[in-house]
C-alpha positions as CSV (number, residue, x, y, z in Angstrom):
1,M,0.0,0.0,0.0
2,I,1.1,3.6,-0.7
3,S,1.9,5.8,2.2
4,S,4.3,8.4,0.8
5,I,5.1,9.9,-2.6
6,F,7.9,12.0,-3.9
7,I,7.6,14.0,-7.1
8,S,10.2,16.2,-8.6
9,K,7.9,19.2,-9.1
10,N,7.2,22.1,-6.7
11,I,4.0,21.8,-4.7
12,K,2.4,24.9,-6.4
13,D,2.6,23.0,-9.7
14,V,0.8,19.8,-8.5
15,F,-2.3,21.1,-6.7
16,Q,-4.4,18.2,-8.2
17,L,-2.0,15.6,-6.9
18,N,-1.8,17.3,-3.5
19,S,-5.6,17.2,-3.2
20,Y,-5.6,13.5,-4.2
21,C,-2.9,12.7,-1.6
22,E,-4.8,14.6,1.1
23,I,-8.0,12.7,0.4
24,N,-6.1,9.3,0.5
25,N,-3.9,10.2,3.5
26,Y,-0.7,9.9,1.5
27,N,2.4,11.9,2.5
28,L,3.4,14.0,-0.5
29,S,6.8,15.5,-0.9
30,A,7.0,17.8,-3.9
31,H,10.3,19.5,-4.7
32,S,11.8,20.4,-8.0
33,M,15.5,19.4,-8.1
34,I,16.3,22.1,-10.7
35,S,16.1,25.8,-11.3
36,F,16.2,28.0,-14.4
37,S,18.0,31.1,-15.5
38,S,17.6,33.2,-18.7
39,L,20.3,33.4,-21.3
40,P,21.1,36.1,-23.8
41,F,20.5,34.9,-27.4
42,E,20.3,35.9,-31.0
43,F,19.9,34.1,-34.3
44,D,19.9,34.7,-38.0
45,F,17.6,32.1,-39.4
46,I,14.5,32.3,-41.6
47,F,11.9,29.9,-40.3
48,D,8.4,28.8,-40.9
49,V,7.7,27.1,-37.5
50,V,8.5,27.7,-33.9
51,Y,8.6,24.6,-31.7
52,F,8.3,25.1,-27.9
53,S,9.2,22.0,-25.9
54,S,8.1,23.4,-22.5
55,P,6.3,26.3,-20.8
56,R,9.7,27.6,-19.8
57,A,10.9,27.7,-23.4
58,V,7.8,29.9,-24.1
59,D,8.5,32.2,-21.1
60,F,12.2,32.7,-21.7
61,Y,11.8,33.2,-25.5
62,L,9.1,35.8,-25.1
63,K,11.1,37.5,-22.3
64,K,13.4,38.8,-24.9
65,M,11.5,38.5,-28.2
66,P,8.2,40.2,-28.7
67,V,5.1,38.2,-29.7
68,T,5.2,40.1,-33.1
69,S,8.4,38.2,-33.9
70,I,6.4,35.0,-34.5
71,I,3.3,36.5,-36.1
72,G,2.6,34.6,-39.4
73,K,4.6,31.6,-38.2
74,K,3.2,28.1,-37.4
75,I,3.4,27.4,-33.7
76,A,4.1,23.8,-32.5
77,C,4.7,22.6,-29.0
78,S,5.1,19.6,-26.7
79,G,2.1,18.8,-24.4
80,L,-1.0,20.6,-23.3
81,R,0.6,22.6,-20.6
82,T,3.0,24.2,-23.1
83,S,0.0,24.8,-25.4
84,D,-1.9,26.6,-22.6
85,R,1.1,28.8,-21.8
86,I,1.4,29.8,-25.5
87,K,-2.3,30.6,-25.7
88,S,-2.1,32.7,-22.5
89,N,0.2,35.0,-24.4
90,G,-2.5,35.5,-27.1
91,I,-0.8,33.1,-29.6
92,N,-2.6,30.4,-31.6
93,V,-1.2,26.9,-31.6
94,D,-1.1,24.9,-34.8
95,F,0.3,21.6,-33.6
96,V,0.4,20.0,-30.2
97,L,2.4,16.8,-29.5
98,K,0.0,15.0,-27.2
99,N,2.1,12.0,-26.2
100,P,5.6,13.6,-25.7
101,G,6.6,10.8,-23.4
102,N,6.8,8.3,-26.3
103,V,9.9,9.6,-27.9
104,S,10.0,7.5,-31.2
105,D,6.3,8.0,-32.0
106,S,6.5,11.7,-31.1
107,T,9.4,12.4,-33.4
108,A,7.7,10.7,-36.3
109,V,4.4,12.5,-35.7
110,F,6.0,15.9,-35.5
111,Q,8.3,15.4,-38.5
112,D,5.4,14.1,-40.6
113,W,3.5,17.3,-39.8
114,L,6.5,19.5,-40.3
115,G,7.3,18.3,-43.8
116,D,10.0,20.4,-45.4
117,K,9.2,23.6,-43.3
118,K,12.1,25.2,-41.4
119,V,11.8,25.2,-37.6
120,L,13.2,27.4,-34.8
121,F,13.7,25.4,-31.6
122,P,14.1,27.6,-28.4
123,C,15.2,25.4,-25.5
124,S,17.3,24.8,-22.4
125,T,21.1,24.3,-22.5
126,I,20.5,20.6,-21.7
127,S,17.5,19.9,-24.0
128,L,17.7,16.5,-25.6
129,K,16.1,17.9,-28.8
130,T,14.6,14.5,-29.7
131,V,11.9,15.8,-32.0
132,L,14.7,17.1,-34.3
133,T,16.5,13.8,-34.6
134,G,17.1,12.9,-38.2
135,L,16.2,16.3,-39.7
136,P,18.6,17.8,-42.2
137,K,20.9,20.3,-40.5
138,G,19.7,23.3,-42.5
139,Q,16.1,22.6,-41.6
140,F,16.3,23.7,-38.0
141,K,17.9,26.2,-35.7
142,V,18.5,25.4,-32.0
143,V,18.4,28.6,-29.8
144,E,19.3,28.1,-26.1
145,V,17.2,30.7,-24.3
146,Y,17.7,29.4,-20.7
147,E,19.9,27.2,-18.7
148,T,18.9,24.5,-16.3
149,L,20.7,24.4,-12.9
150,N,21.0,21.7,-10.2
151,K,19.1,22.5,-7.0
152,S,19.6,19.2,-5.2
153,R,18.4,18.7,-1.6
154,L,18.1,15.8,0.8
155,I,14.8,13.9,0.5
156,D,13.3,11.3,2.9
157,L,12.7,7.8,1.7
158,H,9.3,7.2,0.0
159,D,7.2,4.4,-1.3
160,I,6.9,6.0,-4.8
161,Y,9.3,8.3,-6.6
162,V,8.0,10.3,-9.6
163,F,10.7,11.8,-11.7
164,T,9.7,14.4,-14.3
165,S,12.9,14.8,-16.3
166,P,16.4,13.4,-16.7
167,S,17.8,16.6,-15.2
168,N,15.7,16.1,-12.1
169,V,17.0,12.6,-11.7
170,E,20.6,13.8,-12.1
171,S,20.2,16.5,-9.4
172,F,18.3,14.1,-7.1
173,L,21.1,11.5,-7.2
174,L,23.7,14.1,-6.2
175,K,22.5,13.9,-2.6
176,N,20.0,11.0,-2.4
177,K,19.7,7.3,-3.0
178,I,16.5,5.6,-4.2
179,N,15.0,3.0,-1.9
180,K,15.3,-0.3,-3.7
181,N,11.9,-1.4,-2.5
182,S,10.2,1.7,-3.8
183,K,8.3,2.1,-7.1
184,L,9.7,4.4,-9.8
185,I,7.4,6.4,-12.1
186,S,9.0,8.2,-15.1
187,W,7.5,11.0,-17.1
188,G,8.3,9.6,-20.6
189,D,11.0,7.6,-22.2
190,S,13.8,10.1,-21.8
191,T,13.5,10.1,-18.0
192,S,13.1,6.3,-17.9
193,N,16.2,5.8,-20.0
194,Y,18.2,8.2,-17.8
195,L,17.2,6.2,-14.7
196,K,18.1,2.9,-16.4
197,N,21.5,4.3,-17.4
198,N,22.1,5.0,-13.7
199,G,21.1,1.6,-12.5
200,H,17.4,2.1,-11.8
201,E,14.5,0.5,-13.7
202,S,11.2,2.3,-14.0
203,D,8.2,0.4,-12.9
204,Y,5.9,2.7,-14.9
205,V,6.4,5.1,-17.7
206,L,3.8,7.9,-18.4
207,E,3.1,8.6,-22.0
208,N,1.2,11.9,-21.6
209,S,3.3,13.2,-18.8
210,S,0.4,14.7,-16.9
211,I,-0.8,14.9,-13.3
212,I,-4.1,13.4,-14.3
213,E,-2.4,10.4,-15.9
214,L,-0.3,10.0,-12.8
215,I,-3.3,10.1,-10.5
216,N,-5.0,7.4,-12.6
217,L,-1.9,5.3,-12.3
218,L,-1.7,5.7,-8.6
219,E,-5.3,4.6,-8.2
220,K,-4.5,1.4,-10.1
221,I,-1.3,0.7,-8.1
222,N,-3.1,1.0,-4.8
223,V,-6.0,-1.3,-5.7
């Protein structure tokens, strides 16, 4: 039975999970293991599409570049949270990758939609850039608009660990060990692969990488 859960997100970002845990008397520990800082950037690239891989990519790009810089461009993104962030800035979204956790399928779906259009990819310094894999070099431009920094801290042992990115796993392992009897849940293939490369096999891998999907899984685990 579940009694405690750790997730590598801050408590303000997981209010639905927090409510679920309170109702079920689970001890929830919610702490992001990373922080972010803006970077200066510039580029000389004619593009047809902007692909935002996270809400942070949206925030840090628009922090320097005005919304008018992407008027007339197709807007693509990874996940519904990123789509919502784009729309909150008054920008329409043309393509949403709905299962970003499934890396191989996601890459194929996006590139099929993209065709031969040129794409600008604002991202973090440690972005895996998986959706660009296999594209001709002249078809895309990667622009690092923010950096991801370790913010590791000691975490008590838990029954379930939910890791939301490879960088969160990396930072977590700087000061912590994972209880071998605990269940591991990964947000997508990239996080699962990073855990595996560091000696930890995921028990469950989320495809949609959402809190709702996580809650549905927790209900099944605790049956």
